[in-house]
TIRONU-866566 format. One record per residue (C-alpha): x, y, z; residue in one letter; residue number from 0. Coordinates in pm, 1 decimal. Layout:
BEGIN
+----------+----------+----------+------+------+
|        X |        Y |        Z | keti | tipa |
+----------+----------+----------+------+------+
|        X |        Y |        Z |    a |  NUM |
...
+----------+----------+----------+------+------+
//
This chain:
BEGIN
+----------+----------+----------+------+------+
|        X |        Y |        Z | keti | tipa |
+----------+----------+----------+------+------+
| -11519.5 |   3734.6 |   7662.5 |    m |    0 |
| -11421.8 |   3514.9 |   7961.3 |    t |    1 |
| -11764.9 |   3348.1 |   7969.3 |    a |    2 |
| -11725.7 |   3248.3 |   7599.6 |    y |    3 |
| -11387.6 |   3087.2 |   7662.1 |    n |    4 |
| -11513.5 |   2904.5 |   7966.8 |    n |    5 |
| -11818.9 |   2771.3 |   7779.9 |    t |    6 |
| -11596.6 |   2673.6 |   7489.7 |    r |    7 |
| -11382.3 |   2466.5 |   7712.9 |    l |    8 |
| -11690.6 |   2296.3 |   7877.8 |    l |    9 |
| -11829.9 |   2206.2 |   7545.5 |    v |   10 |
| -11519.6 |   2094.3 |   7362.7 |    d |   11 |
| -11244.6 |   2035.9 |   7619.7 |    g |   12 |
| -10894.3 |   2096.7 |   7498.3 |    a |   13 |
| -10953.4 |   2080.5 |   7126.9 |    r |   14 |
| -10999.5 |   2450.6 |   7079.0 |    g |   15 |
| -11301.7 |   2412.4 |   6860.5 |    s |   16 |
| -11676.7 |   2410.0 |   6894.9 |    d |   17 |
| -11705.1 |   2108.2 |   6672.9 |    l |   18 |
| -11575.6 |   1844.1 |   6896.8 |    g |   19 |
| -11918.8 |   1706.9 |   6990.3 |    i |   20 |
| -12020.0 |   1723.3 |   6623.1 |    s |   21 |
| -11713.1 |   1525.3 |   6519.4 |    r |   22 |
| -11782.5 |   1250.5 |   6787.0 |    a |   23 |
| -12148.3 |   1232.1 |   6671.0 |    v |   24 |
| -12035.4 |   1198.2 |   6303.9 |    y |   25 |
| -11777.6 |    941.1 |   6387.9 |    r |   26 |
| -12033.2 |    736.0 |   6581.2 |    l |   27 |
| -12289.4 |    745.2 |   6307.0 |    t |   28 |
| -12040.0 |    671.9 |   6043.8 |    t |   29 |
| -11923.0 |    368.5 |   6257.3 |    f |   30 |
| -12278.4 |    243.5 |   6294.3 |    i |   31 |
| -12349.5 |    282.3 |   5926.2 |    a |   32 |
| -12032.9 |     87.6 |   5829.9 |    d |   33 |
| -12117.9 |   -185.9 |   6083.5 |    l |   34 |
| -12460.2 |   -217.9 |   5907.8 |    g |   35 |
| -12303.9 |   -231.7 |   5568.1 |    t |   36 |
| -12055.0 |   -491.8 |   5682.5 |    s |   37 |
| -12337.4 |   -704.3 |   5821.0 |    f |   38 |
| -12535.0 |   -681.5 |   5494.4 |    v |   39 |
| -12223.7 |   -780.8 |   5290.7 |    n |   40 |
| -12148.1 |  -1073.2 |   5531.7 |    w |   41 |
| -12499.4 |  -1204.1 |   5519.5 |    n |   42 |
| -12517.5 |  -1186.4 |   5143.0 |    s |   43 |
| -12197.1 |  -1391.4 |   5108.0 |    a |   44 |
| -12326.0 |  -1634.1 |   5359.6 |    r |   45 |
| -12651.8 |  -1687.3 |   5165.6 |    k |   46 |
| -12458.7 |  -1712.1 |   4833.8 |    t |   47 |
| -12222.9 |  -1974.7 |   4983.1 |    r |   48 |
| -12520.4 |  -2171.2 |   5125.1 |    a |   49 |
| -12698.8 |  -2181.1 |   4788.3 |    e |   50 |
| -12381.8 |  -2270.0 |   4599.0 |    l |   51 |
| -12316.6 |  -2560.3 |   4844.8 |    s |   52 |
| -12658.7 |  -2707.5 |   4745.2 |    k |   53 |
| -12555.0 |  -2734.9 |   4379.3 |    l |   54 |
| -12401.6 |  -3063.5 |   4240.7 |    s |   55 |
| -12042.0 |  -3073.2 |   4140.0 |    d |   56 |
| -12145.0 |  -3077.5 |   3771.5 |    h |   57 |
| -12349.8 |  -2756.9 |   3813.3 |    a |   58 |
| -12055.3 |  -2586.6 |   3996.6 |    l |   59 |
| -11817.9 |  -2688.8 |   3703.7 |    e |   60 |
| -12066.1 |  -2535.0 |   3458.2 |    d |   61 |
| -12018.0 |  -2202.9 |   3623.6 |    i |   62 |
| -11649.3 |  -2236.3 |   3667.5 |    g |   63 |
| -11622.9 |  -2322.1 |   4033.1 |    l |   64 |
| -11524.5 |  -2616.1 |   4242.1 |    t |   65 |
| -11654.9 |  -2709.8 |   4579.0 |    r |   66 |
| -11323.5 |  -2588.7 |   4738.7 |    g |   67 |
| -11378.9 |  -2233.5 |   4594.5 |    d |   68 |
| -11711.1 |  -2179.7 |   4785.7 |    i |   69 |
| -11566.3 |  -2087.5 |   5131.5 |    p |   70 |
| -11352.3 |  -1819.4 |   4977.5 |    y |   71 |
| -11615.1 |  -1638.9 |   4785.2 |    l |   72 |
| -11692.7 |  -1287.8 |   4882.8 |    t |   73 |
| -11962.2 |  -1050.9 |   4757.8 |    i |   74 |
| -11875.0 |   -701.4 |   4656.4 |    h |   75 |
| -12156.6 |   -445.9 |   4621.1 |    r |   76 |
+----------+----------+----------+------+------+
//
């Protein structure tokens, strides 16, 4: 019994659970996935703003935008 308790403390520290490392790995992978999603969304919005900036004022007016609206556009997926 003592060996199990010592092993548990070495693996998980003071949390009192054997899942401490698993939680840390989950949090890290979730953070990396969220970072990737944020980058994809940012890049999509950047490309959309670049394309809209190429349009004439008349074309922007046809789709209900002004040139001043372009910097504030965001893309939601």
